[in-house]
N, C-alpha and C positions, 0 to 999 in steps of 0.2 A: 513594203512588208507590212502585213497586217498584225496588229498587236491587239489582244482582246482587252476589254475594258478592265477586268480585274488585273491583268498583267500591267496594264499602264498606270493603274492606281499604285501598285506594289513599287514599280519603278519610280514613280513620283515621289512616294514616301521615302524611298532609299536616298533619292537626290536630296531631300529636305533634310534628312538626318545628317548627311554628310556635310551639308553646306550651312548648317545652322550656326556653327561657331564663326565661320567666316563672316556671315551676315551681321552677326551681333558684335563683332569685333572683340570677342571676349575669348579667353582661354579656358573658360568654365566649360564644364559638360552642358548639354542641353537642359534647359529648364525643366524640372519635374514637379508639377504642382502637388503631387501627392507626397512629397517630402516635407511640406509645410503643414503645420497643425493650426486649425482655426480656433480661436477664442470665441465664445459666445456670451452675449449679455442680454439681459431683458430691457426693453426700452418701452416707455409709455407712448401710446399711439391714440389716434381718434379714428373711429369709424363713423363716416358720414352716410346716412341712409337716403332714400329717395325724398324723405320729407325734411332733409336738412338737419336732422336731430343728431346731436352729438353724443357719443357713447365712449366713455374711456375703456380702454382695454390694455392688456399687456401685450406688446409685440415682442414676442419671445424669440430667442435663437437668432439674433442679429450677429451673423458670423463675420469675423475679420482676422486677417493674419497680421501678427505683430512681430516685426523684425528689428533687432538691434536697439532695444528700448533705452539703452545707456547713452546713446549718441545725443549730441547737444541740440540738434535741429530735427523737427518732426515734419515729415511729409505725409499727408493723408490723401491716398490716391483713390479717385472714384471713377468707375468705368460707366460706360454709356449703354446703349442698346444695339444689338444684343451682345452683351459681354458679361464678363465675371471678373473677379479680383485677379484671375490668373493672366489675363490679357496684358498686364503690366509686366510680363515675363522679363523682357529685355531691360526695362527700367529697374526691376528688382535685382537682378544680376549685376547691373552696373553701380547701384546707389547703395546696396545693402550694408557695405562696410563702413559707409561714411555718413548715413543719416538713419534716423529712426523712421521706418516705414510702417504705416498703419493702412492696410488695404481691405476694405470690407466688401462683401456682396451687398448691394443695395437691397432694400426691402422688396420682397417678391423674387428675387434672383437667387439661384443656388440653394443654399440651405437657410437663407434669411427669410423669415416668415413675413407675413403681409396681413393686414386687416380683413383682406378678402373682399375689398370693395374697389375694384379697378377705376371705376369712374370718378370717385370722389375723395379717395383717401391715398392720393400719391401725388400731392402738390409738392412744389419745390420747398416750400416752408416745412411740410411734413419731413422731407428728406434732411433739411437742416437740423431739425430736431433729433433725428437719428444720429447725424454726425456728432452733435453736441453730446449725446448719450454715449457713443463709443469713446470719444476723447476723455470723458469723465471716467468710464470703466478703464481705460489704458493709463489714468492718472497724468494726462497731459492737459496743460493750461491752454496752450494755443499751438497752432502749426501752420504750414503752408499747404494750401489745398491744390492738388494736381488733379485736373480733370480731363476726360476725353468725352466728346460727343455730349450726350445729356449730363455726364458727369461734370463737364464744364459748366453747364448752367447751373447745377446745384452748388458748385464752388463759387460762382459770382454771387449767387444769392446769399450764400453763407457770409461771404465777404461784406456784401452790402448790409445784411441785417444783424450780423454778429461779428463785427470787427474785433470784439473782445477775444474771440477764439481763433480768428482767421488773420493771420499777419501778411499774407500774400497769396496770389493765385497764378498757377500755370494752366492756361486754358488751351487745350488742343482742339482744333478744328472748329468747334461752334464758337461764335464771338459772343461777347456780352450783348445782351437783348435788354436794353433799359425799358422799364414800364412807364416812362414819363408821358407818353402819348396814349392815343386811344387804343383800347383792345382791337386787335385784328385776328379774326378766325382764319384757320388755314385755308378755308375755301376761297377766301379772298386773294390768296397768294399763288395758288396753283397755276394760274395763267401765266405769271411771270417766272414761276419756278416749278416746271412741270413734274419734276421728280420729287416733289412733296405730296404728290397725289395719293401715294399709299397711305399717307396719314389720315385721309378721309375714311379709307377703308377700315383702318384701326379704330378710328373713332365711331363711325356710323354703323359698323357691323363687327363689333368687338368679338362677340361670341363666335361668329362664323370665321373671323381672322384667327382667333385662337385654335380653332378645330383645324384650320389649314396648317398653321405653324406647328401644331402638335403632331400632326399625321405622321410625319417622317422628320425627326429632329436633326438628323445628320444632313439631310437634304436642305433643310431651312438653314442651318449654320453654314454649310458650304455655299449657298446661294448669296449669303449676305457678306461674308467675310472675304472679300476679294481684293486684289491690288491693281495698280495701273497696268502691269503686264499680263495679269490674268483677270481681266475685267468680266462683270456681268454683261448680259445682252443690252444693247442700246436702249430698248424700251422698258427695262427693269424699273420698278418703283413708279410707273406712270399709270397703273390701273386702279380705278376706285373699287373694283370687284375682287381683286385677288393679289396676293403678294408674290406668288411664285409663278404665275402663268408664263411670264416672259421666259422661263426655263423649260417650258413644256417640251420643246424640241429636243432637249438634252436628256438622254437616258440615265446617265450617272454624272452629276456635277463633279468636277475635280476637287480634289482635297483642298483645304484651306492652305494657301501657299505659305504662310508664315508659321504653321503648326507642324510639330512633329506628330508622328501617328499617336503617340501616347498623349499629347496635349489635346488632340482633336477628340480622342475617346473621352478624356476627362471633361472636356467641355460639354460633349453630348450627354454625358452621364448626369452632370450637374443640372442641365436644362430639363432632364427627364424627371428630376426630384418634385418639381411643383408644376412643370409645363410653362407655358409662355403667358398664361392668363393675366397675372397681375403685373407682368413686366410692361404691358402696354399702358400703364398708368401715365407715362409721359405724353401720350397722343389724345387723350380724351379731352373734349372741349371743356367739360366740368373742371378738371384739374388745371388745365391751362389758364382758364379765365379766373379761378380762384388765386392761382399764383400771381397773375397779373394784378388782380384787385388788391391783394395784400400789399405788394410792393408800391403800387400806385398810390394807395391811400397813406402810406407811411411817407412818401414824398422824397426820401433821401436817396436819389438815384446815383449819385457820384460815389465812386469806390476810390478813396485816396490810396489804399495799400499798393505796393509795387505789384504789377501785373505783367505776365509774360503770355502773349497770345501766339500760338505756333499754328500757322495755317497752311494746309496742304494746296499745292498749285494744281493738282490733277484730280480733285474729288469730283466725281460724276453727279453727285448730288447738287452741289451748288458752287458758285464762285464766291468764296468766302471773303475775299478781299473786297469785292463790290458790295457783299452783303453788309460787311463792317461799316463801309462808307454809307450805304443807305440807312443803316441803323443809327449812324452818328454815335458809334460805340466810343470813338475816341474823345468825344466832348465830355464824357462821363468818367473817363479813366485818365487823370492827370499824370499818372506814373506808368504809363503803358510802353512796354517794348513789344514789337511785333517781329516775328521771324517767319519767313516763307521757306517752306521745304518741299522738294519734289516728293511726289506720291499722292495716293488716293485717300479715302476716308480713314483708313487705318494707319496713319503715317507713322505712328509711334512703333508699329510693328514692322512696317514696310521699309523704313529707313531709320532703325534704332540708333545707329552711330551718330548720325546728324541731330537727331532729336535729342539724345541725351547729352550731346555736347552743347546744344543751345541752352538746355536746362542748367547745366553745370556752370556755364558762363554767367547766366542771369543769377543763379544762386550764389555764386562767388562774389558778385558785385553788391547785391542787396542784402545778403544774409552770410557775411564773411566769418561769423564766429566759428564755424565749423573748421576753418583753417585748412581746407582740402585745395591743394594745387593740381590742376589738370591741364594737359596738353590737348588742344583741340584740333580735330582733324579738318583739313581743308575740304572745301565743299565742291571744288572744280566749277565754280561759277553757277551751281544749280540752286543753291540757296541763297537767301538774301533777306534784306529788310524790307518791309512793306513800302517803304519810301521810294524803292526802286521801281515800283509799278504805279504808284499814285501820281 
């Protein structure tokens, strides 16, 4: 039986809406990001021009969602690329009654503005400064940083450079990358990890990449946010000339598997506010080198705070267990707990029940003042400790 593309999409979204509650393990209605109000604050930022001149300016309208501020323990949750505050939906619904949640859109994302210097004004320490500004505005002295993808990198740098404001880290997917050794440009890594090749495109042809990403925001979002059971094409992310060409044979990319129609609409609308331009700050060699240099020269690469690393076993981008070993991340994290979960890059959205259980178990052990007792689901042998694979 032939089903038209539009009808297939409608049936898919109907299935997602009905299965959302079962996937999340929650009796709450599906997460609606429009029900939450963002707070805004002004943060000082630096704009670096081509001559390395520093100009102070106000980075206005850094938006963040502030939930349950009376709770004892604060979690500040940082998204990666391409994401928004709302991609913590399952964690918000599970944790909002027990923890104080601060969830920002990082600079350049959604309604949070940017110095408009994508090449040089988006270092990890710039983003740590934004994090400090947000905590000050929220009147929070310190908290636990929860990050996904590039958000993990920001959390690790915040814990390393500002242990006074970060008491622990939950890092999903991307492991700690210590700056103890020499700087390694991405071009030297693509032979070993071919699916980092897209980063050469984002860095070397930034304007062209932004134009491609902005041409059809929904298509870009759907191409990127996939799961193990609904994966991208095998050659996705391997081109130095295009981000989306691997999807060229697909007329309409299926909807994001872990979004309801309303969530996908919100996500697309938020990316259309500013486009993708300044979100590519993570991929420019100028920002990457400056981030490495800042940490390398400080020399304090060990993070003594409790760390929970949650690594997916089926991420098409990289084998993060192997990457952790090659980076010697464990040598610099004396209080590290590592959990392996089934799923691809968006593991916190793909398998939220296991993800949230791993978080709660770790939080109860290292930050028990909240006094929340939780029953943890069995994992049917699919999740485990990293030691099981090493």
